[in-house]
C-alpha positions in Angstrom: -144.7 -0.5 152.0 -147.4 -2.9 151.3 -150.8 -0.6 150.3 -154.1 -1.7 151.9 -152.3 -4.6 154.0 -154.4 -6.7 155.8 -153.8 -8.8 158.8 -152.7 -12.6 158.6 -151.3 -15.7 160.2 -147.8 -14.8 162.0 -147.5 -11.4 162.8 -149.0 -9.6 160.4 -151.0 -7.8 162.9 -154.1 -6.5 164.1 -156.6 -8.5 163.6 -156.1 -5.0 165.5 -159.2 -5.2 166.7 -162.1 -4.4 169.7 -165.7 -2.2 173.0 -165.3 -2.6 176.4 -162.6 -4.0 178.0 -162.9 -7.2 180.7 -160.0 -7.9 183.1 -157.2 -10.4 183.2 -157.5 -11.7 186.0 -157.7 -11.0 190.1 -155.5 -13.7 191.4 -152.1 -13.3 193.3 -149.7 -15.9 193.5 -146.3 -17.1 192.2 -144.6 -16.2 188.9 -144.3 -19.8 188.3 -147.8 -21.3 189.5 -149.5 -23.4 186.5 -152.1 -21.7 184.6 -154.7 -23.4 182.8 -154.3 -23.6 178.9 -155.8 -20.7 177.3 -158.1 -20.2 174.3 -156.0 -21.4 171.4 -153.6 -23.4 173.3 -155.7 -26.4 173.7 -155.7 -26.6 170.3 -152.2 -26.6 170.0 -151.6 -29.2 172.5 -154.2 -31.6 171.3 -154.4 -30.9 167.5 -158.1 -30.1 167.9 -159.2 -27.4 165.6 -160.0 -24.0 167.4 -158.4 -21.4 165.8 -157.5 -21.3 161.9 -154.0 -21.2 161.3 -151.2 -22.2 159.0 -147.7 -21.9 158.1 -148.4 -18.8 155.7 -145.7 -15.9 155.4 -148.3 -14.0 157.8 -148.3 -11.3 155.9 -151.3 -9.4 154.8 -152.5 -9.5 151.5 -153.9 -7.0 148.8 -157.6 -6.3 149.7 -158.2 -9.8 150.6 -160.9 -10.3 153.0 -161.0 -14.0 154.3 -160.3 -14.2 158.0 -156.4 -14.9 158.6 -154.7 -17.2 160.7 -153.6 -16.3 164.4 -150.2 -16.2 164.9 -147.5 -17.1 167.4 -149.4 -19.6 169.1 -146.7 -22.4 168.4 -143.2 -22.5 169.6 -142.1 -24.7 166.4 -143.8 -24.4 163.5 -142.8 -25.0 159.6 -139.6 -26.7 160.6 -138.5 -23.5 162.9 -138.1 -23.6 166.3 -137.7 -20.7 168.6 -135.5 -21.7 171.5 -135.3 -18.8 174.7 -131.8 -19.2 176.4 -133.2 -17.1 179.4 -136.5 -18.5 180.1 -136.5 -17.0 183.6 -135.0 -13.4 183.7 -135.2 -11.2 186.5 -137.2 -8.4 187.5 -135.9 -5.2 185.8 -133.2 -4.6 183.5 -131.6 -7.9 182.0 -130.7 -9.6 178.7 -132.9 -12.1 177.0 -130.9 -14.6 174.8 -132.2 -16.9 172.3 -132.1 -18.4 168.7 -134.4 -19.8 165.8 -133.2 -23.6 165.2 -134.1 -25.7 162.0 -135.3 -29.2 161.6 -131.8 -30.6 162.5 -131.5 -28.7 165.7 -128.8 -26.2 163.9 -129.1 -22.7 165.0 -130.3 -20.6 161.8 -127.6 -17.8 160.8 -129.1 -16.8 157.5 -132.4 -14.3 157.2 -134.1 -12.0 154.9 -134.1 -8.4 155.5 -137.9 -7.1 156.0 -138.9 -3.7 157.2 -134.9 -3.2 158.1 -134.6 -6.1 160.1 -133.9 -9.8 159.7 -135.5 -10.2 162.8 -138.8 -8.8 164.8 -138.8 -9.6 168.4 -142.0 -8.7 170.9 -142.3 -9.0 174.3 -145.4 -8.8 176.2 -147.1 -9.7 179.9 -149.6 -12.1 179.9 -152.0 -9.3 181.1 -151.1 -6.9 178.2 -150.1 -3.7 180.3 -146.5 -4.2 179.3 -144.9 -4.5 175.7 -141.6 -4.3 174.4 -140.7 -3.9 170.6 -137.3 -5.2 170.8 -134.5 -4.8 168.1 -131.9 -7.9 169.2 -128.6 -8.5 167.7 -127.4 -11.8 166.0 -124.1 -13.1 166.6 -122.2 -15.0 163.7 -123.1 -18.4 165.3 -127.3 -17.4 165.4 -127.4 -16.4 168.8 -129.5 -13.5 169.4 -129.2 -11.2 172.1 -131.3 -8.2 173.4 -131.4 -5.6 176.1 -134.8 -5.9 178.0 -136.4 -4.0 181.3 -139.1 -6.3 182.6 -140.9 -4.4 185.5 -142.5 -6.6 187.3 -142.5 -10.6 188.1 -145.4 -12.7 186.3 -146.2 -14.4 182.8 -144.7 -12.9 179.8 -144.5 -13.7 176.1 -141.7 -13.6 173.7 -142.7 -13.3 169.6 -140.2 -13.8 167.1 -140.9 -12.7 163.3 -138.8 -13.9 160.7 -138.0 -15.4 157.1 -135.2 -17.7 156.3 -132.8 -16.9 153.5 -133.7 -20.1 151.8 -135.4 -20.5 148.7 -139.3 -20.9 149.0 -139.0 -19.7 152.4 -142.2 -18.1 154.2 -142.8 -15.8 156.9 -142.7 -17.9 160.5 -144.1 -16.2 163.9 -143.2 -18.0 166.7 -144.3 -17.5 170.7 -142.8 -19.0 173.5 -143.4 -18.2 177.1 -141.2 -17.1 179.9 -141.6 -16.4 183.4 -140.1 -13.3 186.0 -140.2 -15.0 189.3 -141.7 -13.6 192.1 -145.3 -12.9 193.7 -147.0 -11.0 191.3 -151.0 -9.7 191.0 -152.4 -9.3 187.6 -153.2 -5.9 186.3 -156.8 -5.3 184.9 -157.1 -4.9 181.2 -157.1 -0.8 180.4 -161.2 0.1 179.8 -161.7 0.5 175.9 -161.6 4.0 174.4 -161.3 6.0 171.2 -158.3 8.1 172.2 -154.8 7.2 174.0 -152.2 9.7 175.3 -148.4 9.2 175.1 -145.6 11.6 176.1 -148.1 14.6 175.5 -149.2 12.9 172.0 -153.1 12.3 171.6 -154.0 9.0 169.0 -157.3 9.0 168.0 -158.6 5.5 166.9 -161.5 5.6 164.0 -162.6 2.4 162.4 -164.6 -1.1 163.1 -163.4 -4.5 162.3 -165.3 -7.5 162.9 -164.3 -11.4 162.7 -163.7 -12.8 159.2 -164.2 -9.1 157.4 -161.7 -6.9 156.5 -162.2 -3.3 158.1 -160.3 0.0 157.7 -158.7 1.7 161.0 -157.2 5.2 161.0 -155.2 6.4 163.6 -154.7 10.3 163.6 -151.8 11.6 165.7 -152.0 15.2 167.2 -150.2 17.1 170.1 -151.2 19.8 171.6 -154.5 20.0 169.8 -152.3 20.2 166.3 -152.1 17.6 164.1 -148.4 16.1 163.6 -147.9 16.1 159.9 -144.3 15.3 160.0 -144.0 11.5 161.7 -140.8 9.8 160.7 -140.4 6.6 158.8 -140.0 3.6 161.5 -138.7 0.8 160.0 -139.8 1.9 156.6 -143.0 2.7 157.5 -144.9 5.9 159.2 -146.5 3.5 161.4 -146.6 -0.1 162.8 -149.4 -1.9 164.2 -149.5 -5.1 166.4 -152.4 -6.8 167.8 -152.4 -9.1 170.8 -155.4 -11.4 171.6 -156.5 -11.5 175.5 -156.5 -15.1 176.8 -153.8 -16.8 174.2 -152.1 -13.5 173.1 -152.5 -14.9 169.3 -150.3 -12.4 167.6 -151.0 -10.3 164.7 -149.7 -7.6 162.8 -150.2 -5.5 159.6 -148.4 -2.4 157.8 -150.0 1.4 157.2 -151.7 1.7 153.6 -149.6 4.4 151.6 -149.8 7.7 152.4 -148.4 11.1 153.7 -146.1 11.5 157.1 -149.6 12.0 159.2 -151.3 12.8 161.0 -153.4 9.6 159.9 -152.0 6.3 159.4 -154.4 4.2 158.1 -154.4 0.1 158.3 -156.8 -2.8 156.6 -157.3 -5.4 158.7 -159.3 -8.7 159.7 -159.8 -9.9 163.0 -159.3 -14.0 162.9 -162.0 -14.3 165.6 -164.4 -12.6 168.1 -162.7 -11.6 171.2 -160.7 -8.6 172.9 -157.4 -7.8 171.6 -154.8 -4.7 172.8 -153.8 -3.0 170.0 -150.0 -1.3 169.8 -149.4 1.4 167.2 -145.5 2.4 167.2 -144.9 5.9 165.3 -141.7 8.0 165.5 -141.8 12.0 165.9 -138.9 13.7 166.5 -136.5 10.9 166.6 -138.4 9.0 169.1 -140.5 5.6 168.6 -143.8 6.1 171.1 -146.6 3.5 171.5 -149.9 4.2 171.6 -152.1 1.1 173.0 -155.8 0.5 172.7 -158.3 -2.0 173.9 -160.7 -3.2 171.4 -163.1 -5.7 170.9 -164.1 -7.9 167.7 -167.3 -10.0 167.6 -170.9 -9.5 167.8 -172.2 -6.6 169.8 -168.6 -5.4 169.8 -167.0 -2.9 167.8 -164.4 0.1 167.6 -165.6 3.5 167.5 -166.8 4.6 164.0 -165.7 8.1 164.8 -163.1 9.1 167.6 -163.8 12.6 169.2 -161.3 15.2 169.1 -158.4 13.8 171.3 -158.3 15.9 174.7 -156.6 15.4 178.0 -160.0 13.8 179.3 -161.2 10.5 178.2 -157.7 9.2 177.0 -155.6 6.5 178.5 -151.9 6.4 178.9 -150.2 3.9 176.9 -148.7 2.5 179.9 -145.8 0.3 179.9 -144.3 0.3 176.2 -140.7 0.6 175.2 -138.3 -0.1 172.4 -135.1 -1.6 172.2 
């Protein structure tokens, strides 16, 4: 597991980043209703520069402080395309099927294994209240499939993070929209808070981030007021951090600094731009993976708490709809 990892393009995570959350929308309408282009999507459609990004490996470097590029904003990049074969899944439990195609339209069948998987797959709702970290299975012909539970109608986005097994290949993170048909009402973004509660565990966030400037985030896991010192490795690490930027759902992903099995899991991360982010920490304990979620802001006048108070029942918010496949 890399030491001092910083966010970068792809998915490498967080612009893991943050202050006082603002709502995602209050309208009610059909899930297939056209939506205006979000921040960053206009640039993707017109080619106008808006958010720096590139086709680099997307992984955080070692101690770098340069502003990272945002990932997952394009369905095609670096000669690869994310082809979703089930773009309109129904509400509830179902199966998502997709493939990654090369420039000739052929399904990719050879991938490098990274953090225990050939491909990492994330699905999140547009209002960032539903988060799914899934582990799809690949068939011999390059078709991927995974069970998924989508609790409500509305807009979602799926992200595929992978590295093709060819010489000189770099990590790629692609993103594609999917729609769950039906009437829907976006839920407001949960308020920013220094602690989050999930399944009886409390996770405290300390640290601060600014766009274009590397910062250290420390997340401390406790249960019943006692530190959890026996976190279990999950995909080769004691914690994984993913952040999605409100508006365009730019995807960032970092891995922790080297350290012991808790209670602290630390990350070095850089926000690619000012904005509001939803931060998701995956950790494993007692054989179960759980996700603690935070709303955070990056930019002038906004910062994550420098020191989180001791986690208690009050002031914490539940992680909400976050599961693993």
